[in-house]
N, C-alpha and C positions, 0 to 999 in steps of 0.2 A: 447706547453704545453706537457710535457712527459706523457705517458699513466699512470704512477704510481701516478701522481698528480690529475688525473681525479676522480671526485666523482661520482660513479655509485652505486645506491642502488635501486633495483627493488621493495623493500618492504618499501620504504620511505613513502608511503601513497598517498593520493589523491593530484593531482597537483592543482586542483581548490578548493578553500576554500568554506565551506558550504554557507556562505552569498552570494557568487557569484552565486550559483545554484538557489537561491531564489530571486535574484535581490535586496538583502539587506533586504528583509522582514523577520520578525521573527514571524509573526502571519499571518494566512490566511486572504487575502483581504476581503473575504466574511464574516468573523467573525464566520465561521463554527466551531463548537466545535467537535473535533475528538478525542475521548478517545482511549486508547490503545486497547480496546476490540470492537471498532466500526467495524462492518463488511461491507466491500465494495466489489463491483464486477463491472467489465467492462460492460458498457451499451450495447455495440455491441460485441457479441462473434465472429463475422466474420468480421474483419477489412477490409475496402476497401483499394484501392491503395493510396488514398489521406489522409487516416486517421492519418498518422504519420507526415504529413507535418507541419512544424513549431513547432514540439515538440523537446525538449531536449532529449538526450539519457537517462537521468534519468526518464523523463516522460514516454518514451517508455518502459523502463524496468518495471516501476510500472504498466503500462497497461498490460504488459505481465504477471505479477504476479497476476493480478486481473481477469484473464480469468475465474477462479473459485472464489468463495467467499474466502476472506482473511481478517484478521484483520489488523489494522494499525500497531500493534506490529509485526506481521509476516512480513509485507512489510519492516519495518524499519530494522528488523533483517537480512532479506535476502539481502537487498541492501547495508547493512553496512553503511547507512547514518544516521546522527543524527536524533532523533525522531522529533524535531522541523522542520527540513528541510523536512522530509517526510510528515508531516502534511500540510505544505504550498504547496508542490507539488501536494498532493492528492486533496487539496482544489481547486487548479487550474484546475485539471482534472474534478472535480465535477462541477465547474463553467462553463466549456466548454461542459458539458453534456456527457463526455466520461466515467465517473464513477458514479455509483449509490450507495447510502448508503442504506443497507438493514435495514428495521425497526426491532428494537428489540421487543421481547415479553414484554408486560406490566408486571410490577413487581408482581401484584397480581394474574395474570392468571396462573392457574395450569392445568396440563393435566387431562383428565377425568379418572375416576376409570376404565372404560371399556378399555381404551387404555393401562393403566398400567397393567391390568390383561393380556391383549394380549401380551405385551412385556414379562411378567413373564412366560407365557405359552411357548412363543418362546424360551426363555432361557432354560427352563426345557427340551425342545425338543432337545436341542443340546447335 
């Protein structure tokens, strides 16, 4: 085949289809509901030598992004993977105990007046 007939495009996109990354699953196996603003963090901040065994490159990348708190939307945006795929992969990591979901503050809970005054005084000091 002549070189001119070769199709080469480095920007063609992912070689692996999204359904292959999740084993054909479209929803988390655990039934976990992961909203866009769900905050997640890696359970262990100091991974051991065997921590990444058996994980796909996508799982490892998500774990790397979750060294600090991150939202599901941030992870999907950074990895450039579809949101549904990221939700399934994150749920896998939650099921393995590698990622923890940080609890959201209850809707009715408001900060105290004393704390708000302290923040205001700090801003005025700037």
